N, CA, C, O and CB atoms as a CASP TS submission, in Angstrom:
PFRMAT TS
TARGET T0000
AUTHOR 0000-0000-0000
METHOD Language model
MODEL 1
PARENT N/A
ATOM      1  N   LYS     1     157.109 136.168 155.501  1.00  0.00           N
ATOM      2  CA  LYS     1     156.033 136.457 156.348  1.00  0.00           C
ATOM      3  C   LYS     1     155.774 135.133 157.073  1.00  0.00           C
ATOM      4  O   LYS     1     155.721 134.077 156.442  1.00  0.00           O
ATOM      5  CB  LYS     1     154.787 137.010 155.564  1.00  0.00           C
ATOM      6  N   VAL     2     155.615 135.191 158.371  1.00  0.00           N
ATOM      7  CA  VAL     2     155.325 134.032 159.189  1.00  0.00           C
ATOM      8  C   VAL     2     153.976 134.198 159.788  1.00  0.00           C
ATOM      9  O   VAL     2     153.713 135.258 160.357  1.00  0.00           O
ATOM     10  CB  VAL     2     156.373 133.825 160.269  1.00  0.00           C
ATOM     11  N   VAL     3     153.065 133.208 159.707  1.00  0.00           N
ATOM     12  CA  VAL     3     151.801 133.257 160.296  1.00  0.00           C
ATOM     13  C   VAL     3     151.735 132.205 161.385  1.00  0.00           C
ATOM     14  O   VAL     3     152.052 131.041 161.142  1.00  0.00           O
ATOM     15  CB  VAL     3     150.726 133.074 159.265  1.00  0.00           C
ATOM     16  N   MET     4     151.332 132.594 162.567  1.00  0.00           N
ATOM     17  CA  MET     4     151.253 131.615 163.664  1.00  0.00           C
ATOM     18  C   MET     4     149.941 130.883 163.604  1.00  0.00           C
ATOM     19  O   MET     4     148.869 131.478 163.715  1.00  0.00           O
ATOM     20  CB  MET     4     151.416 132.295 165.036  1.00  0.00           C
ATOM     21  N   MET     5     150.038 129.589 163.426  1.00  0.00           N
ATOM     22  CA  MET     5     148.777 128.707 163.393  1.00  0.00           C
ATOM     23  C   MET     5     148.450 128.283 164.771  1.00  0.00           C
ATOM     24  O   MET     5     147.304 128.411 165.203  1.00  0.00           O
ATOM     25  CB  MET     5     148.954 127.416 162.485  1.00  0.00           C
ATOM     26  N   SER     6     149.431 127.773 165.496  1.00  0.00           N
ATOM     27  CA  SER     6     149.240 127.478 166.895  1.00  0.00           C
ATOM     28  C   SER     6     150.492 127.773 167.635  1.00  0.00           C
ATOM     29  O   SER     6     151.393 128.379 167.055  1.00  0.00           O
ATOM     30  CB  SER     6     148.823 126.048 167.108  1.00  0.00           C
ATOM     31  N   SER     7     150.623 127.391 168.885  1.00  0.00           N
ATOM     32  CA  SER     7     151.766 127.775 169.639  1.00  0.00           C
ATOM     33  C   SER     7     153.038 127.021 169.202  1.00  0.00           C
ATOM     34  O   SER     7     154.150 127.502 169.419  1.00  0.00           O
ATOM     35  CB  SER     7     151.495 127.552 171.091  1.00  0.00           C
ATOM     36  N   SER     8     152.871 125.861 168.599  1.00  0.00           N
ATOM     37  CA  SER     8     154.012 125.095 168.160  1.00  0.00           C
ATOM     38  C   SER     8     154.359 125.060 166.677  1.00  0.00           C
ATOM     39  O   SER     8     155.459 124.635 166.322  1.00  0.00           O
ATOM     40  CB  SER     8     153.819 123.783 168.580  1.00  0.00           C
ATOM     41  N   LYS     9     153.465 125.488 165.812  1.00  0.00           N
ATOM     42  CA  LYS     9     153.594 125.432 164.469  1.00  0.00           C
ATOM     43  C   LYS     9     153.683 126.826 163.820  1.00  0.00           C
ATOM     44  O   LYS     9     152.955 127.750 164.184  1.00  0.00           O
ATOM     45  CB  LYS     9     152.507 124.666 163.950  1.00  0.00           C
ATOM     46  N   LYS    10     154.603 126.942 162.844  1.00  0.00           N
ATOM     47  CA  LYS    10     154.693 128.223 162.073  1.00  0.00           C
ATOM     48  C   LYS    10     154.471 127.897 160.630  1.00  0.00           C
ATOM     49  O   LYS    10     155.009 126.893 160.163  1.00  0.00           O
ATOM     50  CB  LYS    10     156.086 128.951 162.266  1.00  0.00           C
ATOM     51  N   VAL    11     153.740 128.648 159.910  1.00  0.00           N
ATOM     52  CA  VAL    11     153.502 128.470 158.511  1.00  0.00           C
ATOM     53  C   VAL    11     154.000 129.637 157.795  1.00  0.00           C
ATOM     54  O   VAL    11     153.674 130.780 158.116  1.00  0.00           O
ATOM     55  CB  VAL    11     152.073 128.243 158.213  1.00  0.00           C
ATOM     56  N   ARG    12     154.848 129.344 156.752  1.00  0.00           N
ATOM     57  CA  ARG    12     155.400 130.411 155.991  1.00  0.00           C
ATOM     58  C   ARG    12     154.507 130.619 154.716  1.00  0.00           C
ATOM     59  O   ARG    12     154.095 129.661 154.061  1.00  0.00           O
ATOM     60  CB  ARG    12     156.897 130.098 155.625  1.00  0.00           C
ATOM     61  N   THR    13     154.250 131.836 154.422  1.00  0.00           N
ATOM     62  CA  THR    13     153.494 132.149 153.212  1.00  0.00           C
ATOM     63  C   THR    13     154.419 132.734 152.193  1.00  0.00           C
ATOM     64  O   THR    13     155.416 133.378 152.521  1.00  0.00           O
ATOM     65  CB  THR    13     152.338 133.112 153.501  1.00  0.00           C
ATOM     66  N   ASN    14     154.075 132.500 150.940  1.00  0.00           N
ATOM     67  CA  ASN    14     154.882 133.008 149.778  1.00  0.00           C
ATOM     68  C   ASN    14     154.276 134.263 149.238  1.00  0.00           C
ATOM     69  O   ASN    14     153.163 134.211 148.715  1.00  0.00           O
ATOM     70  CB  ASN    14     154.979 131.955 148.641  1.00  0.00           C
ATOM     71  N   GLU    15     154.943 135.401 149.333  1.00  0.00           N
ATOM     72  CA  GLU    15     154.381 136.617 148.870  1.00  0.00           C
ATOM     73  C   GLU    15     154.833 136.966 147.438  1.00  0.00           C
ATOM     74  O   GLU    15     154.410 137.978 146.878  1.00  0.00           O
ATOM     75  CB  GLU    15     154.739 137.710 149.817  1.00  0.00           C
ATOM     76  N   SER    16     155.719 136.093 146.839  1.00  0.00           N
ATOM     77  CA  SER    16     156.175 136.311 145.461  1.00  0.00           C
ATOM     78  C   SER    16     155.661 135.240 144.553  1.00  0.00           C
ATOM     79  O   SER    16     156.414 134.759 143.706  1.00  0.00           O
ATOM     80  CB  SER    16     157.686 136.360 145.387  1.00  0.00           C
ATOM     81  N   ALA    17     154.456 134.848 144.676  1.00  0.00           N
ATOM     82  CA  ALA    17     153.927 133.779 143.871  1.00  0.00           C
ATOM     83  C   ALA    17     153.673 134.299 142.498  1.00  0.00           C
ATOM     84  O   ALA    17     153.535 133.473 141.595  1.00  0.00           O
ATOM     85  CB  ALA    17     152.664 133.194 144.474  1.00  0.00           C
ATOM     86  N   SER    18     153.590 135.650 142.218  1.00  0.00           N
ATOM     87  CA  SER    18     153.334 136.155 140.896  1.00  0.00           C
ATOM     88  C   SER    18     154.543 135.907 140.001  1.00  0.00           C
ATOM     89  O   SER    18     154.397 135.847 138.780  1.00  0.00           O
ATOM     90  CB  SER    18     152.989 137.641 140.948  1.00  0.00           C
ATOM     91  N   ALA    19     155.724 135.763 140.574  1.00  0.00           N
ATOM     92  CA  ALA    19     156.934 135.455 139.755  1.00  0.00           C
ATOM     93  C   ALA    19     156.764 134.131 139.074  1.00  0.00           C
ATOM     94  O   ALA    19     157.088 133.992 137.895  1.00  0.00           O
ATOM     95  CB  ALA    19     158.224 135.435 140.623  1.00  0.00           C
ATOM     96  N   GLY    20     156.234 133.101 139.830  1.00  0.00           N
ATOM     97  CA  GLY    20     156.052 131.843 139.213  1.00  0.00           C
ATOM     98  C   GLY    20     155.013 131.805 138.127  1.00  0.00           C
ATOM     99  O   GLY    20     155.134 131.053 137.160  1.00  0.00           O
ATOM    100  N   ALA    21     153.947 132.651 138.293  1.00  0.00           N
ATOM    101  CA  ALA    21     152.972 132.775 137.286  1.00  0.00           C
ATOM    102  C   ALA    21     153.537 133.475 136.014  1.00  0.00           C
ATOM    103  O   ALA    21     153.123 133.135 134.906  1.00  0.00           O
ATOM    104  CB  ALA    21     151.793 133.521 137.840  1.00  0.00           C
ATOM    105  N   VAL    22     154.448 134.418 136.153  1.00  0.00           N
ATOM    106  CA  VAL    22     155.003 135.100 134.994  1.00  0.00           C
ATOM    107  C   VAL    22     155.978 134.064 134.318  1.00  0.00           C
ATOM    108  O   VAL    22     156.008 134.000 133.089  1.00  0.00           O
ATOM    109  CB  VAL    22     155.760 136.488 135.423  1.00  0.00           C
ATOM    110  N   TYR    23     156.729 133.300 135.046  1.00  0.00           N
ATOM    111  CA  TYR    23     157.551 132.275 134.441  1.00  0.00           C
ATOM    112  C   TYR    23     156.713 131.249 133.746  1.00  0.00           C
ATOM    113  O   TYR    23     157.083 130.800 132.661  1.00  0.00           O
ATOM    114  CB  TYR    23     158.419 131.619 135.464  1.00  0.00           C
ATOM    115  N   GLY    24     155.548 130.836 134.341  1.00  0.00           N
ATOM    116  CA  GLY    24     154.744 129.866 133.731  1.00  0.00           C
ATOM    117  C   GLY    24     154.167 130.329 132.392  1.00  0.00           C
ATOM    118  O   GLY    24     154.123 129.576 131.420  1.00  0.00           O
ATOM    119  N   LEU    25     153.723 131.601 132.371  1.00  0.00           N
ATOM    120  CA  LEU    25     153.259 132.134 131.064  1.00  0.00           C
ATOM    121  C   LEU    25     154.312 132.273 130.095  1.00  0.00           C
ATOM    122  O   LEU    25     154.026 132.144 128.905  1.00  0.00           O
ATOM    123  CB  LEU    25     152.621 133.425 131.210  1.00  0.00           C
ATOM    124  N   GLY    26     155.540 132.530 130.464  1.00  0.00           N
ATOM    125  CA  GLY    26     156.673 132.639 129.564  1.00  0.00           C
ATOM    126  C   GLY    26     157.034 131.207 129.050  1.00  0.00           C
ATOM    127  O   GLY    26     157.454 131.039 127.905  1.00  0.00           O
ATOM    128  N   LEU    27     156.863 130.219 129.901  1.00  0.00           N
ATOM    129  CA  LEU    27     157.125 128.831 129.462  1.00  0.00           C
ATOM    130  C   LEU    27     156.166 128.433 128.447  1.00  0.00           C
ATOM    131  O   LEU    27     156.546 127.853 127.430  1.00  0.00           O
ATOM    132  CB  LEU    27     157.073 127.857 130.597  1.00  0.00           C
ATOM    133  N   ILE    28     154.856 128.729 128.676  1.00  0.00           N
ATOM    134  CA  ILE    28     153.842 128.340 127.695  1.00  0.00           C
ATOM    135  C   ILE    28     154.039 129.094 126.334  1.00  0.00           C
ATOM    136  O   ILE    28     153.846 128.522 125.262  1.00  0.00           O
ATOM    137  CB  ILE    28     152.420 128.627 128.273  1.00  0.00           C
ATOM    138  N   GLY    29     154.404 130.306 126.417  1.00  0.00           N
ATOM    139  CA  GLY    29     154.682 131.148 125.156  1.00  0.00           C
ATOM    140  C   GLY    29     155.842 130.637 124.452  1.00  0.00           C
ATOM    141  O   GLY    29     155.807 130.529 123.227  1.00  0.00           O
ATOM    142  N   ALA    30     156.942 130.289 125.172  1.00  0.00           N
ATOM    143  CA  ALA    30     158.123 129.748 124.573  1.00  0.00           C
ATOM    144  C   ALA    30     157.888 128.386 123.947  1.00  0.00           C
ATOM    145  O   ALA    30     158.449 128.073 122.896  1.00  0.00           O
ATOM    146  CB  ALA    30     159.199 129.664 125.582  1.00  0.00           C
ATOM    147  N   LEU    31     157.048 127.567 124.600  1.00  0.00           N
ATOM    148  CA  LEU    31     156.712 126.231 124.083  1.00  0.00           C
ATOM    149  C   LEU    31     155.929 126.386 122.802  1.00  0.00           C
ATOM    150  O   LEU    31     156.231 125.695 121.829  1.00  0.00           O
ATOM    151  CB  LEU    31     155.900 125.403 125.122  1.00  0.00           C
ATOM    152  N   ILE    32     154.944 127.251 122.749  1.00  0.00           N
ATOM    153  CA  ILE    32     154.195 127.527 121.539  1.00  0.00           C
ATOM    154  C   ILE    32     155.170 127.995 120.377  1.00  0.00           C
ATOM    155  O   ILE    32     155.099 127.535 119.237  1.00  0.00           O
ATOM    156  CB  ILE    32     153.099 128.626 121.841  1.00  0.00           C
ATOM    157  N   TYR    33     155.996 128.859 120.738  1.00  0.00           N
ATOM    158  CA  TYR    33     156.988 129.420 119.759  1.00  0.00           C
ATOM    159  C   TYR    33     157.851 128.279 119.208  1.00  0.00           C
ATOM    160  O   TYR    33     157.957 128.120 117.992  1.00  0.00           O
ATOM    161  CB  TYR    33     157.917 130.529 120.443  1.00  0.00           C
ATOM    162  N   PHE    34     158.434 127.526 120.045  1.00  0.00           N
ATOM    163  CA  PHE    34     159.323 126.450 119.559  1.00  0.00           C
ATOM    164  C   PHE    34     158.585 125.331 118.856  1.00  0.00           C
ATOM    165  O   PHE    34     159.103 124.747 117.905  1.00  0.00           O
ATOM    166  CB  PHE    34     160.104 125.871 120.704  1.00  0.00           C
ATOM    167  N   LEU    35     157.399 125.030 119.306  1.00  0.00           N
ATOM    168  CA  LEU    35     156.620 123.923 118.745  1.00  0.00           C
ATOM    169  C   LEU    35     156.186 124.238 117.211  1.00  0.00           C
ATOM    170  O   LEU    35     155.960 123.343 116.397  1.00  0.00           O
ATOM    171  CB  LEU    35     155.321 123.678 119.678  1.00  0.00           C
ATOM    172  N   GLN    36     156.105 125.510 116.947  1.00  0.00           N
ATOM    173  CA  GLN    36     155.665 125.916 115.596  1.00  0.00           C
ATOM    174  C   GLN    36     156.652 125.458 114.496  1.00  0.00           C
ATOM    175  O   GLN    36     156.290 125.189 113.350  1.00  0.00           O
ATOM    176  CB  GLN    36     155.503 127.454 115.540  1.00  0.00           C
ATOM    177  N   ALA    37     157.967 125.389 114.950  1.00  0.00           N
ATOM    178  CA  ALA    37     159.038 124.953 113.986  1.00  0.00           C
ATOM    179  C   ALA    37     159.339 123.512 114.085  1.00  0.00           C
ATOM    180  O   ALA    37     160.206 123.041 113.347  1.00  0.00           O
ATOM    181  CB  ALA    37     160.317 125.717 114.208  1.00  0.00           C
ATOM    182  N   ALA    38     158.699 122.758 114.935  1.00  0.00           N
ATOM    183  CA  ALA    38     158.946 121.340 115.052  1.00  0.00           C
ATOM    184  C   ALA    38     158.318 120.523 113.988  1.00  0.00           C
ATOM    185  O   ALA    38     157.134 120.691 113.696  1.00  0.00           O
ATOM    186  CB  ALA    38     158.491 120.866 116.329  1.00  0.00           C
ATOM    187  N   ASN    39     159.071 119.635 113.389  1.00  0.00           N
ATOM    188  CA  ASN    39     158.632 118.796 112.338  1.00  0.00           C
ATOM    189  C   ASN    39     158.494 117.266 112.678  1.00  0.00           C
ATOM    190  O   ASN    39     157.707 116.538 112.073  1.00  0.00           O
ATOM    191  CB  ASN    39     159.561 118.976 111.233  1.00  0.00           C
ATOM    192  N   GLY    40     159.272 116.856 113.633  1.00  0.00           N
ATOM    193  CA  GLY    40     159.234 115.411 113.978  1.00  0.00           C
ATOM    194  C   GLY    40     159.243 115.259 115.438  1.00  0.00           C
ATOM    195  O   GLY    40     159.150 116.238 116.178  1.00  0.00           O
ATOM    196  N   PHE    41     159.354 114.030 115.878  1.00  0.00           N
ATOM    197  CA  PHE    41     159.367 113.713 117.314  1.00  0.00           C
ATOM    198  C   PHE    41     160.513 114.381 118.080  1.00  0.00           C
ATOM    199  O   PHE    41     160.298 114.970 119.139  1.00  0.00           O
ATOM    200  CB  PHE    41     159.455 112.220 117.499  1.00  0.00           C
ATOM    201  N   TRP    42     161.751 114.284 117.528  1.00  0.00           N
ATOM    202  CA  TRP    42     162.855 114.808 118.245  1.00  0.00           C
ATOM    203  C   TRP    42     162.865 116.371 118.224  1.00  0.00           C
ATOM    204  O   TRP    42     163.425 117.011 119.114  1.00  0.00           O
ATOM    205  CB  TRP    42     164.137 114.243 117.662  1.00  0.00           C
ATOM    206  N   ASP    43     162.240 116.943 117.200  1.00  0.00           N
ATOM    207  CA  ASP    43     162.041 118.418 117.174  1.00  0.00           C
ATOM    208  C   ASP    43     161.132 118.795 118.347  1.00  0.00           C
ATOM    209  O   ASP    43     161.374 119.809 119.002  1.00  0.00           O
ATOM    210  CB  ASP    43     161.407 118.903 115.788  1.00  0.00           C
ATOM    211  N   VAL    44     160.080 117.994 118.629  1.00  0.00           N
ATOM    212  CA  VAL    44     159.181 118.277 119.695  1.00  0.00           C
ATOM    213  C   VAL    44     159.935 118.177 121.042  1.00  0.00           C
ATOM    214  O   VAL    44     159.799 119.041 121.909  1.00  0.00           O
ATOM    215  CB  VAL    44     157.979 117.317 119.645  1.00  0.00           C
ATOM    216  N   VAL    45     160.695 117.153 121.183  1.00  0.00           N
ATOM    217  CA  VAL    45     161.503 116.959 122.461  1.00  0.00           C
ATOM    218  C   VAL    45     162.420 118.127 122.618  1.00  0.00           C
ATOM    219  O   VAL    45     162.572 118.611 123.740  1.00  0.00           O
ATOM    220  CB  VAL    45     162.354 115.610 122.448  1.00  0.00           C
ATOM    221  N   LEU    46     163.055 118.629 121.557  1.00  0.00           N
ATOM    222  CA  LEU    46     164.025 119.740 121.638  1.00  0.00           C
ATOM    223  C   LEU    46     163.176 121.047 121.983  1.00  0.00           C
ATOM    224  O   LEU    46     163.627 121.905 122.742  1.00  0.00           O
ATOM    225  CB  LEU    46     164.874 119.898 120.210  1.00  0.00           C
ATOM    226  N   ALA    47     162.005 121.143 121.420  1.00  0.00           N
ATOM    227  CA  ALA    47     161.218 122.341 121.736  1.00  0.00           C
ATOM    228  C   ALA    47     160.840 122.371 123.235  1.00  0.00           C
ATOM    229  O   ALA    47     160.878 123.438 123.846  1.00  0.00           O
ATOM    230  CB  ALA    47     159.935 122.388 120.854  1.00  0.00           C
ATOM    231  N   PHE    48     160.487 121.254 123.818  1.00  0.00           N
ATOM    232  CA  PHE    48     160.236 121.217 125.262  1.00  0.00           C
ATOM    233  C   PHE    48     161.443 121.658 126.025  1.00  0.00           C
ATOM    234  O   PHE    48     161.313 122.496 126.918  1.00  0.00           O
ATOM    235  CB  PHE    48     159.828 119.831 125.709  1.00  0.00           C
ATOM    236  N   LEU    49     162.626 121.140 125.727  1.00  0.00           N
ATOM    237  CA  LEU    49     163.849 121.429 126.424  1.00  0.00           C
ATOM    238  C   LEU    49     164.181 122.940 126.217  1.00  0.00           C
ATOM    239  O   LEU    49     164.563 123.609 127.177  1.00  0.00           O
ATOM    240  CB  LEU    49     165.013 120.495 125.911  1.00  0.00           C
ATOM    241  N   GLN    50     164.046 123.463 125.023  1.00  0.00           N
ATOM    242  CA  GLN    50     164.285 124.918 124.814  1.00  0.00           C
ATOM    243  C   GLN    50     163.301 125.760 125.584  1.00  0.00           C
ATOM    244  O   GLN    50     163.674 126.822 126.080  1.00  0.00           O
ATOM    245  CB  GLN    50     164.199 125.276 123.326  1.00  0.00           C
ATOM    246  N   ALA    51     162.049 125.331 125.707  1.00  0.00           N
ATOM    247  CA  ALA    51     161.067 126.131 126.403  1.00  0.00           C
ATOM    248  C   ALA    51     161.391 126.185 127.898  1.00  0.00           C
ATOM    249  O   ALA    51     161.122 127.188 128.559  1.00  0.00           O
ATOM    250  CB  ALA    51     159.659 125.570 126.172  1.00  0.00           C
ATOM    251  N   VAL    52     161.966 125.109 128.424  1.00  0.00           N
ATOM    252  CA  VAL    52     162.285 125.096 129.887  1.00  0.00           C
ATOM    253  C   VAL    52     163.448 125.979 130.202  1.00  0.00           C
ATOM    254  O   VAL    52     163.473 126.577 131.278  1.00  0.00           O
ATOM    255  CB  VAL    52     162.593 123.678 130.374  1.00  0.00           C
ATOM    256  N   VAL    53     164.457 126.103 129.291  1.00  0.00           N
ATOM    257  CA  VAL    53     165.672 126.915 129.568  1.00  0.00           C
ATOM    258  C   VAL    53     165.707 128.210 128.829  1.00  0.00           C
ATOM    259  O   VAL    53     166.778 128.814 128.763  1.00  0.00           O
ATOM    260  CB  VAL    53     166.902 126.146 129.225  1.00  0.00           C
ATOM    261  N   TRP    54     164.636 128.691 128.268  1.00  0.00           N
ATOM    262  CA  TRP    54     164.655 129.944 127.530  1.00  0.00           C
ATOM    263  C   TRP    54     165.098 131.138 128.392  1.00  0.00           C
ATOM    264  O   TRP    54     165.652 132.055 127.786  1.00  0.00           O
ATOM    265  CB  TRP    54     163.282 130.211 126.955  1.00  0.00           C
ATOM    266  N   PRO    55     164.933 131.256 129.710  1.00  0.00           N
ATOM    267  CA  PRO    55     165.515 132.387 130.388  1.00  0.00           C
ATOM    268  C   PRO    55     167.003 132.400 130.415  1.00  0.00           C
ATOM    269  O   PRO    55     167.598 133.473 130.508  1.00  0.00           O
ATOM    270  CB  PRO    55     165.026 132.445 131.736  1.00  0.00           C
ATOM    271  N   ALA    56     167.637 131.268 130.340  1.00  0.00           N
ATOM    272  CA  ALA    56     169.159 131.205 130.295  1.00  0.00           C
ATOM    273  C   ALA    56     169.636 131.820 128.916  1.00  0.00           C
ATOM    274  O   ALA    56     170.663 132.497 128.874  1.00  0.00           O
ATOM    275  CB  ALA    56     169.700 129.625 130.451  1.00  0.00           C
ATOM    276  N   TYR    57     168.916 131.588 127.852  1.00  0.00           N
ATOM    277  CA  TYR    57     169.220 132.220 126.557  1.00  0.00           C
ATOM    278  C   TYR    57     169.202 133.716 126.612  1.00  0.00           C
ATOM    279  O   TYR    57     170.093 134.407 126.117  1.00  0.00           O
ATOM    280  CB  TYR    57     168.254 131.765 125.521  1.00  0.00           C
ATOM    281  N   ILE    58     168.094 134.214 127.266  1.00  0.00           N
ATOM    282  CA  ILE    58     167.962 135.681 127.389  1.00  0.00           C
ATOM    283  C   ILE    58     169.022 136.293 128.201  1.00  0.00           C
ATOM    284  O   ILE    58     169.597 137.307 127.804  1.00  0.00           O
ATOM    285  CB  ILE    58     166.665 136.045 127.973  1.00  0.00           C
ATOM    286  N   VAL    59     169.310 135.729 129.319  1.00  0.00           N
ATOM    287  CA  VAL    59     170.405 136.230 130.194  1.00  0.00           C
ATOM    288  C   VAL    59     171.736 136.180 129.512  1.00  0.00           C
ATOM    289  O   VAL    59     172.508 137.132 129.626  1.00  0.00           O
ATOM    290  CB  VAL    59     170.482 135.429 131.480  1.00  0.00           C
ATOM    291  N   TYR    60     172.047 135.118 128.807  1.00  0.00           N
ATOM    292  CA  TYR    60     173.288 135.063 128.083  1.00  0.00           C
ATOM    293  C   TYR    60     173.383 136.135 127.007  1.00  0.00           C
ATOM    294  O   TYR    60     174.416 136.795 126.889  1.00  0.00           O
ATOM    295  CB  TYR    60     173.455 133.713 127.475  1.00  0.00           C
ATOM    296  N   LYS    61     172.337 136.322 126.226  1.00  0.00           N
ATOM    297  CA  LYS    61     172.347 137.324 125.154  1.00  0.00           C
ATOM    298  C   LYS    61     172.447 138.767 125.814  1.00  0.00           C
ATOM    299  O   LYS    61     173.134 139.624 125.257  1.00  0.00           O
ATOM    300  CB  LYS    61     171.013 137.180 124.238  1.00  0.00           C
ATOM    301  N   LEU    62     171.826 139.021 126.895  1.00  0.00           N
ATOM    302  CA  LEU    62     171.889 140.284 127.587  1.00  0.00           C
ATOM    303  C   LEU    62     173.345 140.592 128.039  1.00  0.00           C
ATOM    304  O   LEU    62     173.882 141.673 127.794  1.00  0.00           O
ATOM    305  CB  LEU    62     170.928 140.265 128.796  1.00  0.00           C
ATOM    306  N   LEU    63     173.935 139.608 128.693  1.00  0.00           N
ATOM    307  CA  LEU    63     175.318 139.755 129.153  1.00  0.00           C
ATOM    308  C   LEU    63     176.235 139.857 127.986  1.00  0.00           C
ATOM    309  O   LEU    63     177.220 140.593 128.040  1.00  0.00           O
ATOM    310  CB  LEU    63     175.734 138.596 130.041  1.00  0.00           C
ATOM    311  N   GLU    64     175.957 139.164 126.957  1.00  0.00           N
ATOM    312  CA  GLU    64     176.851 139.245 125.710  1.00  0.00           C
ATOM    313  C   GLU    64     176.769 140.682 125.153  1.00  0.00           C
ATOM    314  O   GLU    64     177.794 141.262 124.796  1.00  0.00           O
ATOM    315  CB  GLU    64     176.387 138.163 124.551  1.00  0.00           C
ATOM    316  N   SER    65     175.555 141.257 125.078  1.00  0.00           N
ATOM    317  CA  SER    65     175.417 142.611 124.539  1.00  0.00           C
ATOM    318  C   SER    65     176.037 143.642 125.474  1.00  0.00           C
ATOM    319  O   SER    65     176.601 144.622 124.986  1.00  0.00           O
ATOM    320  CB  SER    65     173.941 142.943 124.299  1.00  0.00           C
ATOM    321  N   PHE    66     175.964 143.476 126.772  1.00  0.00           N
ATOM    322  CA  PHE    66     176.476 144.469 127.714  1.00  0.00           C
ATOM    323  C   PHE    66     178.046 144.430 127.794  1.00  0.00           C
ATOM    324  O   PHE    66     178.737 145.449 127.805  1.00  0.00           O
ATOM    325  CB  PHE    66     175.851 144.216 129.125  1.00  0.00           C
ATOM    326  N   TYR    67     178.524 143.182 127.847  1.00  0.00           N
ATOM    327  CA  TYR    67     180.014 143.070 128.136  1.00  0.00           C
ATOM    328  C   TYR    67     180.789 142.527 126.898  1.00  0.00           C
ATOM    329  O   TYR    67     182.009 142.388 126.986  1.00  0.00           O
ATOM    330  CB  TYR    67     180.270 142.094 129.391  1.00  0.00           C
ATOM    331  N   GLY    68     180.147 142.224 125.779  1.00  0.00           N
ATOM    332  CA  GLY    68     180.848 141.763 124.644  1.00  0.00           C
ATOM    333  C   GLY    68     181.484 140.351 124.816  1.00  0.00           C
ATOM    334  O   GLY    68     182.547 140.080 124.256  1.00  0.00           O
ATOM    335  N   VAL    69     180.848 139.495 125.564  1.00  0.00           N
ATOM    336  CA  VAL    69     181.313 138.155 125.753  1.00  0.00           C
ATOM    337  C   VAL    69     181.011 137.346 124.430  1.00  0.00           C
ATOM    338  O   VAL    69     179.923 137.424 123.858  1.00  0.00           O
ATOM    339  CB  VAL    69     180.618 137.505 127.031  1.00  0.00           C
ATOM    340  N   VAL    70     181.998 136.610 124.014  1.00  0.00           N
ATOM    341  CA  VAL    70     181.813 135.865 122.831  1.00  0.00           C
ATOM    342  C   VAL    70     181.682 134.416 123.097  1.00  0.00           C
ATOM    343  O   VAL    70     181.516 133.629 122.165  1.00  0.00           O
ATOM    344  CB  VAL    70     182.894 136.106 121.916  1.00  0.00           C
TER
END
């Protein structure tokens, strides 16, 4: 969607901002989940990394279950 602000400027609006909110809530939930098992400093660092890439785990597991990828 393009909104005309003036004759020379165009401003683009983002109509799919809710996807970012859903990912953000998922990130917070995954971070809480992974932090519960953390015992030391490096476990906390690993929990942050796992929370950031949790969608990749889900997609891999879904593809593995659909196509039998090992």
